MMTF fields as JSON, N, C-alpha, C and O atoms, coordinates in Angstrom:
{
  "mmtfVersion": "1.0.0",
  "mmtfProducer": "UNKNOWN",
  "numBonds": 383,
  "numAtoms": 384,
  "numGroups": 96,
  "numChains": 1,
  "numModels": 1,
  "chainsPerModel": [1],
  "groupsPerChain": [96],
  "chainIdList": ["A"],
  "bondAtomList": [4, 2, 8, 6, 12, 10, 16, 14, 20, 18, 24, 22, 28, 26, 32, 30, 36, 34, 40, 38, 44, 42, 48, 46, 52, 50, 56, 54, 60, 58, 64, 62, 68, 66, 72, 70, 76, 74, 80, 78, 84, 82, 88, 86, 92, 90, 96, 94, 100, 98, 104, 102, 108, 106, 112, 110, 116, 114, 120, 118, 124, 122, 128, 126, 132, 130, 136, 134, 140, 138, 144, 142, 148, 146, 152, 150, 156, 154, 160, 158, 164, 162, 168, 166, 172, 170, 176, 174, 180, 178, 184, 182, 188, 186, 192, 190, 196, 194, 200, 198, 204, 202, 208, 206, 212, 210, 216, 214, 220, 218, 224, 222, 228, 226, 232, 230, 236, 234, 240, 238, 244, 242, 248, 246, 252, 250, 256, 254, 260, 258, 264, 262, 268, 266, 272, 270, 276, 274, 280, 278, 284, 282, 288, 286, 292, 290, 296, 294, 300, 298, 304, 302, 308, 306, 312, 310, 316, 314, 320, 318, 324, 322, 328, 326, 332, 330, 336, 334, 340, 338, 344, 342, 348, 346, 352, 350, 356, 354, 360, 358, 364, 362, 368, 366, 372, 370, 376, 374, 380, 378],
  "bondOrderList": [1, 1, 1, 1, 1, 1, 1, 1, 1, 1, 1, 1, 1, 1, 1, 1, 1, 1, 1, 1, 1, 1, 1, 1, 1, 1, 1, 1, 1, 1, 1, 1, 1, 1, 1, 1, 1, 1, 1, 1, 1, 1, 1, 1, 1, 1, 1, 1, 1, 1, 1, 1, 1, 1, 1, 1, 1, 1, 1, 1, 1, 1, 1, 1, 1, 1, 1, 1, 1, 1, 1, 1, 1, 1, 1, 1, 1, 1, 1, 1, 1, 1, 1, 1, 1, 1, 1, 1, 1, 1, 1, 1, 1, 1, 1],
  "groupList": [{"groupName": "MET", "atomNameList": ["N", "CA", "C", "O"], "elementList": ["N", "C", "C", "O"], "formalChargeList": [0, 0, 0, 0], "bondAtomList": [1, 0, 2, 1, 3, 2], "bondOrderList": [1, 1, 2], "singleLetterCode": "M", "chemCompType": "L-PEPTIDE LINKING"}, {"groupName": "ASN", "atomNameList": ["N", "CA", "C", "O"], "elementList": ["N", "C", "C", "O"], "formalChargeList": [0, 0, 0, 0], "bondAtomList": [1, 0, 2, 1, 3, 2], "bondOrderList": [1, 1, 2], "singleLetterCode": "N", "chemCompType": "L-PEPTIDE LINKING"}, {"groupName": "TYR", "atomNameList": ["N", "CA", "C", "O"], "elementList": ["N", "C", "C", "O"], "formalChargeList": [0, 0, 0, 0], "bondAtomList": [1, 0, 2, 1, 3, 2], "bondOrderList": [1, 1, 2], "singleLetterCode": "Y", "chemCompType": "L-PEPTIDE LINKING"}, {"groupName": "GLU", "atomNameList": ["N", "CA", "C", "O"], "elementList": ["N", "C", "C", "O"], "formalChargeList": [0, 0, 0, 0], "bondAtomList": [1, 0, 2, 1, 3, 2], "bondOrderList": [1, 1, 2], "singleLetterCode": "E", "chemCompType": "L-PEPTIDE LINKING"}, {"groupName": "ALA", "atomNameList": ["N", "CA", "C", "O"], "elementList": ["N", "C", "C", "O"], "formalChargeList": [0, 0, 0, 0], "bondAtomList": [1, 0, 2, 1, 3, 2], "bondOrderList": [1, 1, 2], "singleLetterCode": "A", "chemCompType": "L-PEPTIDE LINKING"}, {"groupName": "PHE", "atomNameList": ["N", "CA", "C", "O"], "elementList": ["N", "C", "C", "O"], "formalChargeList": [0, 0, 0, 0], "bondAtomList": [1, 0, 2, 1, 3, 2], "bondOrderList": [1, 1, 2], "singleLetterCode": "F", "chemCompType": "L-PEPTIDE LINKING"}, {"groupName": "ILE", "atomNameList": ["N", "CA", "C", "O"], "elementList": ["N", "C", "C", "O"], "formalChargeList": [0, 0, 0, 0], "bondAtomList": [1, 0, 2, 1, 3, 2], "bondOrderList": [1, 1, 2], "singleLetterCode": "I", "chemCompType": "L-PEPTIDE LINKING"}, {"groupName": "LEU", "atomNameList": ["N", "CA", "C", "O"], "elementList": ["N", "C", "C", "O"], "formalChargeList": [0, 0, 0, 0], "bondAtomList": [1, 0, 2, 1, 3, 2], "bondOrderList": [1, 1, 2], "singleLetterCode": "L", "chemCompType": "L-PEPTIDE LINKING"}, {"groupName": "GLN", "atomNameList": ["N", "CA", "C", "O"], "elementList": ["N", "C", "C", "O"], "formalChargeList": [0, 0, 0, 0], "bondAtomList": [1, 0, 2, 1, 3, 2], "bondOrderList": [1, 1, 2], "singleLetterCode": "Q", "chemCompType": "L-PEPTIDE LINKING"}, {"groupName": "PRO", "atomNameList": ["N", "CA", "C", "O"], "elementList": ["N", "C", "C", "O"], "formalChargeList": [0, 0, 0, 0], "bondAtomList": [1, 0, 2, 1, 3, 2], "bondOrderList": [1, 1, 2], "singleLetterCode": "P", "chemCompType": "L-PEPTIDE LINKING"}, {"groupName": "SER", "atomNameList": ["N", "CA", "C", "O"], "elementList": ["N", "C", "C", "O"], "formalChargeList": [0, 0, 0, 0], "bondAtomList": [1, 0, 2, 1, 3, 2], "bondOrderList": [1, 1, 2], "singleLetterCode": "S", "chemCompType": "L-PEPTIDE LINKING"}, {"groupName": "ASP", "atomNameList": ["N", "CA", "C", "O"], "elementList": ["N", "C", "C", "O"], "formalChargeList": [0, 0, 0, 0], "bondAtomList": [1, 0, 2, 1, 3, 2], "bondOrderList": [1, 1, 2], "singleLetterCode": "D", "chemCompType": "L-PEPTIDE LINKING"}, {"groupName": "ARG", "atomNameList": ["N", "CA", "C", "O"], "elementList": ["N", "C", "C", "O"], "formalChargeList": [0, 0, 0, 0], "bondAtomList": [1, 0, 2, 1, 3, 2], "bondOrderList": [1, 1, 2], "singleLetterCode": "R", "chemCompType": "L-PEPTIDE LINKING"}, {"groupName": "LYS", "atomNameList": ["N", "CA", "C", "O"], "elementList": ["N", "C", "C", "O"], "formalChargeList": [0, 0, 0, 0], "bondAtomList": [1, 0, 2, 1, 3, 2], "bondOrderList": [1, 1, 2], "singleLetterCode": "K", "chemCompType": "L-PEPTIDE LINKING"}, {"groupName": "VAL", "atomNameList": ["N", "CA", "C", "O"], "elementList": ["N", "C", "C", "O"], "formalChargeList": [0, 0, 0, 0], "bondAtomList": [1, 0, 2, 1, 3, 2], "bondOrderList": [1, 1, 2], "singleLetterCode": "V", "chemCompType": "L-PEPTIDE LINKING"}, {"groupName": "GLY", "atomNameList": ["N", "CA", "C", "O"], "elementList": ["N", "C", "C", "O"], "formalChargeList": [0, 0, 0, 0], "bondAtomList": [1, 0, 2, 1, 3, 2], "bondOrderList": [1, 1, 2], "singleLetterCode": "G", "chemCompType": "PEPTIDE LINKING"}, {"groupName": "TRP", "atomNameList": ["N", "CA", "C", "O"], "elementList": ["N", "C", "C", "O"], "formalChargeList": [0, 0, 0, 0], "bondAtomList": [1, 0, 2, 1, 3, 2], "bondOrderList": [1, 1, 2], "singleLetterCode": "W", "chemCompType": "L-PEPTIDE LINKING"}, {"groupName": "CYS", "atomNameList": ["N", "CA", "C", "O"], "elementList": ["N", "C", "C", "O"], "formalChargeList": [0, 0, 0, 0], "bondAtomList": [1, 0, 2, 1, 3, 2], "bondOrderList": [1, 1, 2], "singleLetterCode": "C", "chemCompType": "L-PEPTIDE LINKING"}, {"groupName": "HIS", "atomNameList": ["N", "CA", "C", "O"], "elementList": ["N", "C", "C", "O"], "formalChargeList": [0, 0, 0, 0], "bondAtomList": [1, 0, 2, 1, 3, 2], "bondOrderList": [1, 1, 2], "singleLetterCode": "H", "chemCompType": "L-PEPTIDE LINKING"}, {"groupName": "THR", "atomNameList": ["N", "CA", "C", "O"], "elementList": ["N", "C", "C", "O"], "formalChargeList": [0, 0, 0, 0], "bondAtomList": [1, 0, 2, 1, 3, 2], "bondOrderList": [1, 1, 2], "singleLetterCode": "T", "chemCompType": "L-PEPTIDE LINKING"}],
  "groupTypeList": [0, 1, 1, 2, 3, 4, 0, 5, 6, 7, 8, 9, 1, 7, 10, 3, 3, 11, 12, 13, 6, 7, 5, 13, 8, 7, 4, 3, 4, 14, 10, 13, 4, 13, 15, 3, 14, 4, 8, 4, 4, 14, 16, 3, 3, 13, 12, 13, 7, 2, 17, 4, 6, 13, 13, 18, 1, 3, 15, 7, 2, 2, 7, 0, 1, 5, 19, 7, 9, 9, 3, 15, 6, 8, 3, 6, 19, 12, 15, 2, 13, 7, 1, 3, 1, 6, 7, 12, 14, 7, 6, 10, 12, 7, 3, 10],
  "groupIdList": [1, 2, 3, 4, 5, 6, 7, 8, 9, 10, 11, 12, 13, 14, 15, 16, 17, 18, 19, 20, 21, 22, 23, 24, 25, 26, 27, 28, 29, 30, 31, 32, 33, 34, 35, 36, 37, 38, 39, 40, 41, 42, 43, 44, 45, 46, 47, 48, 49, 50, 51, 52, 53, 54, 55, 56, 57, 58, 59, 60, 61, 62, 63, 64, 65, 66, 67, 68, 69, 70, 71, 72, 73, 74, 75, 76, 77, 78, 79, 80, 81, 82, 83, 84, 85, 86, 87, 88, 89, 90, 91, 92, 93, 94, 95, 96],
  "secStructList": [7, 3, 3, 3, 3, 3, 3, 3, 3, 3, 7, 6, 6, 7, 7, 2, 2, 2, 2, 2, 2, 2, 2, 2, 2, 2, 2, 2, 2, 2, 2, 2, 6, 6, 7, 3, 3, 3, 3, 3, 3, 3, 3, 3, 3, 3, 3, 3, 3, 3, 3, 3, 3, 6, 6, 3, 3, 3, 3, 3, 3, 3, 3, 3, 3, 3, 3, 3, 7, 6, 6, 2, 2, 2, 2, 2, 2, 2, 2, 2, 2, 2, 7, 6, 6, 3, 3, 3, 3, 3, 3, 3, 3, 3, 7, 7],
  "xCoordList": [-15.347, -14.243, -12.953, -12.869, -11.958, -10.645, -9.637, -9.815, -8.587, -7.493, -6.429, -6.069, -5.925, -4.912, -3.781, -3.938, -2.635, -1.481, -1.001, -0.841, -0.774, -0.303, 1.03, 1.165, 2.008, 3.303, 3.411, 3.335, 3.586, 3.698, 5.137, 5.801, 5.614, 6.862, 6.449, 5.901, 6.72, 6.298, 7.492, 8.636, 7.22, 8.303, 9.001, 8.335, 10.328, 11.054, 11.146, 11.459, 10.885, 11.089, 9.816, 9.743, 8.822, 7.585, 7.792, 8.502, 7.172, 7.244, 6.382, 5.575, 6.555, 5.796, 4.29, 3.498, 3.911, 2.494, 1.951, 0.85, 2.724, 2.305, 2.189, 1.308, 3.075, 3.013, 1.717, 1.042, 1.37, 0.144, -1.075, -1.99, -1.088, -2.205, -2.261, -3.338, -1.119, -1.062, -1.48, -2.24, -1.0, -1.379, -2.889, -3.519, -3.459, -4.907, -5.649, -6.679, -5.137, -5.759, -5.727, -6.688, -4.626, -4.505, -5.562, -6.198, -5.75, -6.748, -8.172, -9.049, -8.403, -9.734, -10.152, -11.334, -9.205, -9.524, -10.073, -11.006, -9.504, -9.987, -11.377, -12.262, -11.573, -12.873, -13.976, -15.091, -13.664, -14.656, -15.06, -16.168, -14.163, -14.45, -15.068, -15.068, -15.598, -16.268, -15.319, -15.687, -14.107, -13.115, -12.737, -13.262, -11.817, -11.382, -9.885, -9.4, -9.159, -7.717, -7.477, -7.962, -6.729, -6.415, -5.148, -5.072, -4.153, -2.865, -2.164, -2.241, -1.482, -0.725, 0.427, 0.253, 1.617, 2.792, 3.893, 3.902, 4.815, 6.006, 6.881, 7.224, 7.235, 8.051, 9.531, 10.288, 9.932, 11.315, 11.312, 10.652, 12.065, 12.055, 12.567, 11.79, 13.823, 14.372, 15.246, 16.24, 14.862, 15.615, 16.026, 15.232, 17.262, 17.773, 17.089, 16.956, 16.662, 15.998, 17.038, 18.075, 16.76, 17.682, 17.836, 18.944, 16.715, 16.764, 15.8, 14.834, 16.068, 15.283, 13.84, 13.577, 12.911, 11.496, 11.065, 11.138, 10.619, 10.192, 11.256, 10.945, 12.513, 13.678, 14.001, 14.685, 13.515, 13.832, 14.721, 14.434, 15.809, 16.722, 16.446, 17.007, 15.595, 15.208, 13.689, 13.009, 13.174, 11.74, 11.387, 12.156, 10.236, 9.677, 8.731, 7.798, 8.968, 8.159, 7.067, 7.344, 5.825, 4.667, 3.877, 3.537, 3.581, 2.894, 1.512, 1.366, 0.488, -0.882, -1.576, -1.544, -2.204, -3.021, -4.481, -4.828, -5.336, -6.741, -7.615, -7.131, -8.918, -9.907, -10.768, -11.051, -11.177, -11.902, -12.635, -12.121, -13.836, -14.484, -13.649, -13.02, -13.63, -12.784, -13.027, -12.094, -14.263, -14.544, -13.991, -13.95, -13.572, -13.022, -11.568, -11.082, -10.858, -9.428, -9.184, -8.294, -9.962, -9.774, -10.004, -9.293, -10.982, -11.312, -10.16, -9.792, -9.592, -8.512, -7.221, -6.457, -6.971, -5.768, -5.799, -4.782, -6.949, -7.094, -6.794, -6.119, -7.295, -7.053, -5.593, -5.062, -4.937, -3.531, -2.645, -1.645, -2.994, -2.196, -2.266, -1.347, -3.332, -3.485, -2.727, -2.515, -2.323, -1.633, -0.153, 0.545, 0.314, 1.692, 2.729, 3.915, 2.308, 3.246, 3.547, 4.478, 2.762, 2.982, 3.815, 3.376, 5.018, 5.884, 5.478, 5.407, 5.212, 4.797, 3.895, 3.983, 3.022, 2.194, 2.042, 1.855, 2.127, 1.916, 0.882, 1.082, -0.23, -1.301, -1.35, -1.476, -1.25, -1.266, -2.411, -2.701, -3.054, -4.118, -3.482, -2.642, -3.885, -3.375, -4.329, -5.547, -3.785, -4.603, -5.039, -4.244, -6.301, -6.78, -6.672, -7.035],
  "yCoordList": [10.658, 10.28, 10.845, 12.024, 9.976, 10.371, 10.335, 9.615, 11.121, 11.11, 10.135, 10.11, 9.327, 8.32, 8.395, 8.89, 7.883, 7.726, 6.29, 5.808, 5.619, 4.237, 4.14, 4.61, 3.524, 3.266, 1.759, 0.991, 1.357, -0.056, -0.366, 0.43, -1.524, -2.067, -3.262, -4.243, -3.159, -4.181, -4.966, -4.528, -6.122, -6.923, -6.124, -5.536, -6.097, -5.261, -5.85, -5.127, -7.124, -7.78, -7.889, -8.734, -7.057, -7.095, -6.452, -5.455, -7.026, -6.428, -5.163, -4.94, -4.35, -3.095, -3.381, -2.654, -4.415, -4.8, -5.231, -4.837, -6.038, -6.493, -5.324, -5.311, -4.357, -3.164, -2.401, -2.017, -2.182, -1.454, -2.17, -1.535, -3.48, -4.273, -4.149, -3.974, -4.237, -4.139, -2.753, -2.643, -1.695, -0.334, -0.145, 0.509, -0.723, -0.641, -1.397, -0.928, -2.558, -3.34, -2.587, -2.638, -1.892, -1.126, -0.032, 0.171, 0.666, 1.735, 1.182, 1.78, 0.047, -0.566, -1.02, -0.963, -1.465, -1.881, -0.704, -0.868, 0.474, 1.683, 2.048, 2.39, 1.978, 2.315, 1.379, 1.818, 0.085, -0.892, -0.665, -1.019, -0.076, 0.209, 1.598, 2.159, 2.151, 3.453, 4.614, 5.598, 4.487, 5.547, 6.121, 5.718, 7.071, 7.72, 7.996, 8.557, 7.598, 7.832, 9.258, 9.658, 10.019, 11.401, 11.472, 12.235, 10.67, 10.705, 9.368, 8.778, 8.9, 7.657, 7.704, 8.099, 7.294, 7.317, 6.451, 6.147, 6.064, 5.341, 6.332, 7.394, 5.977, 6.856, 6.64, 7.598, 5.385, 5.062, 3.726, 2.774, 3.674, 2.518, 1.244, 0.315, 1.188, 0.023, 0.536, 1.226, 0.191, 0.633, -0.586, -1.501, -0.586, -1.693, -1.687, -0.643, -2.858, -3.016, -3.27, -3.879, -2.807, -3.016, -4.503, -4.995, -5.207, -6.664, -7.277, -6.639, -8.477, -9.14, -9.343, -9.678, -9.132, -9.383, -10.413, -10.169, -11.552, -12.647, -12.947, -13.133, -12.99, -13.319, -12.268, -12.57, -11.043, -9.94, -8.949, -8.569, -8.527, -7.545, -6.127, -5.168, -5.986, -4.692, -4.634, -5.66, -3.41, -3.254, -2.023, -1.063, -2.051, -0.92, -0.21, -0.82, 1.069, 1.837, 2.586, 3.287, 2.431, 3.041, 3.787, 3.216, 5.058, 5.913, 6.265, 6.641, 6.142, 6.432, 7.235, 6.851, 8.349, 9.154, 8.943, 8.958, 8.744, 8.473, 8.88, 9.087, 8.99, 9.226, 7.974, 7.314, 7.666, 6.425, 6.519, 7.122, 5.931, 5.849, 4.958, 4.011, 5.239, 4.471, 2.961, 2.182, 2.544, 1.102, 0.398, -0.832, 1.135, 0.531, 0.121, -0.638, 0.605, 0.306, -1.19, -1.756, -1.828, -3.271, -4.049, -5.015, -3.641, -4.334, -4.268, -5.284, -3.076, -2.972, -3.599, -4.169, -3.501, -4.107, -5.619, -6.226, -6.22, -7.669, -8.069, -9.069, -7.292, -7.576, -7.415, -8.201, -6.39, -6.161, -7.277, -7.633, -7.825, -8.908, -10.184, -11.002, -10.357, -11.555, -11.471, -12.491, -10.278, -10.092, -10.448, -9.843, -11.409, -11.893, -10.912, -11.048, -9.925, -8.945, -7.809, -7.034, -7.71, -6.68, -7.287, -8.221, -6.753, -7.254, -6.66, -7.383, -5.349, -4.655, -3.496, -2.952, -3.124, -1.933, -1.249, -1.899, 0.077, 0.89, 1.942, 2.734, 1.945, 2.915, 3.848, 3.401, 5.154, 6.169, 7.134, 7.498, 7.543, 8.54, 9.922, 10.207, 10.767, 12.129, 13.08, 12.929, 14.042, 15.061, 16.078, 16.488, 16.477, 17.44, 18.856, 19.781],
  "zCoordList": [7.827, 6.982, 7.574, 7.915, 7.686, 8.188, 7.042, 6.059, 7.189, 6.22, 6.687, 7.863, 5.752, 6.06, 5.048, 3.932, 5.481, 4.612, 4.778, 5.899, 3.671, 3.715, 2.978, 1.848, 3.633, 3.01, 2.823, 3.782, 1.59, 1.246, 0.87, 0.205, 1.298, 0.778, -0.073, 0.428, -1.354, -2.31, -2.816, -2.691, -3.386, -3.962, -5.061, -5.914, -5.049, -6.011, -7.415, -8.361, -7.569, -8.865, -9.705, -10.598, -9.437, -10.212, -11.579, -11.704, -12.591, -13.921, -13.941, -13.038, -14.962, -15.082, -15.132, -14.533, -15.832, -15.925, -14.56, -14.175, -13.832, -12.506, -11.526, -10.666, -11.661, -10.804, -11.026, -10.071, -12.299, -12.616, -12.06, -11.536, -12.172, -11.644, -10.126, -9.556, -9.477, -8.017, -7.536, -6.575, -8.185, -7.792, -7.928, -7.097, -8.983, -9.189, -8.088, -7.604, -7.689, -6.621, -5.287, -4.519, -5.018, -3.781, -3.727, -2.693, -4.831, -4.889, -4.84, -4.218, -5.492, -5.499, -4.107, -3.768, -3.302, -1.936, -1.136, -0.349, -1.333, -0.641, -1.165, -0.381, -2.468, -3.061, -2.583, -2.304, -2.489, -2.035, -0.582, -0.179, 0.202, 1.61, 1.771, 2.867, 0.674, 0.659, 0.928, 1.57, 0.434, 0.579, -0.765, -1.803, -0.731, -1.957, -1.877, -0.895, -2.916, -2.982, -3.458, -4.517, -2.671, -3.036, -3.875, -4.838, -3.501, -4.198, -3.987, -2.909, -5.022, -4.918, -5.908, -7.061, -5.444, -6.314, -5.724, -4.531, -6.587, -6.135, -5.382, -5.901, -4.162, -3.336, -3.635, -3.788, -3.717, -4.079, -4.812, -4.397, -5.912, -6.805, -6.122, -5.902, -5.794, -5.088, -3.963, -4.187, -2.767, -1.607, -0.799, -0.582, -0.364, 0.433, 1.791, 2.429, 2.221, 3.511, 4.592, 4.333, 5.795, 6.913, 7.205, 7.421, 7.208, 7.363, 6.342, 5.925, 5.963, 4.925, 5.379, 6.534, 4.444, 4.678, 3.647, 2.442, 4.123, 3.236, 2.177, 1.0, 2.618, 1.798, 0.731, -0.247, 0.914, 0.001, 0.731, 1.866, 0.078, 0.662, 0.165, 0.695, -0.84, -1.382, -1.467, -1.458, -1.55, -1.674, -2.482, -2.534, -3.104, -3.822, -2.861, -2.34, -2.627, -1.684, -2.443, -3.416, -1.99, -2.636, -1.573, -0.536, -1.821, -0.861, -1.397, -2.56, -0.534, -0.948, 0.143, 1.312, -0.231, 0.671, 0.293, -0.888, 1.294, 1.011, 2.19, 3.303, 1.919, 2.962, 3.052, 2.052, 4.283, 4.517, 5.843, 6.785, 5.941, 7.244, 8.173, 7.701, 9.471, 10.402, 10.377, 10.574, 10.139, 10.134, 8.898, 8.867, 7.893, 6.677, 6.786, 5.948, 7.8, 7.947, 8.132, 7.497, 8.989, 9.204, 7.922, 7.643, 7.148, 5.906, 4.901, 4.31, 4.708, 3.728, 4.248, 3.47, 5.547, 6.123, 5.937, 5.604, 6.15, 5.985, 4.544, 4.3, 3.596, 2.182, 1.799, 1.015, 2.354, 2.045, 2.597, 1.973, 3.744, 4.325, 3.491, 3.534, 2.744, 1.914, 0.591, -0.065, 0.197, -1.076, -0.914, -0.101, -1.672, -1.546, -2.093, -1.791, -2.893, -3.437, -2.468, -2.686, -1.4, -0.39, 0.73, 1.401, 0.93, 1.995, 3.346, 4.34, 3.391, 4.613, 4.239, 3.139, 5.173, 4.997, 6.356, 7.384, 6.327, 7.52, 7.161, 6.24, 7.897, 7.648, 8.852, 9.992, 8.585, 9.643, 9.396, 8.256, 10.473, 10.367, 10.402, 11.254, 9.479, 9.388, 10.103, 10.01, 10.802, 11.443, 10.393, 9.548, 10.453, 9.455, 9.932, 9.206]
}
């Protein structure tokens, strides 16, 4: 099991209910890949983007720390790319 950190840029115009559903989906993807979320929280509410992503000039930043077997990264990345509410995601491996 490796430690990872994922930074998501999400659509800024999501309702509170849609946000809760999306945050739950992000955590469930890690759980389904036999991982465990250690910490997850909104990093910044609405931040202006340097350049537009999918016609959005602002984004909601969400930070998640989790542990996962190395083979699970491709599985969760594929799922995150299919979600239309996620504008960008960056997953980094943390040194223990």
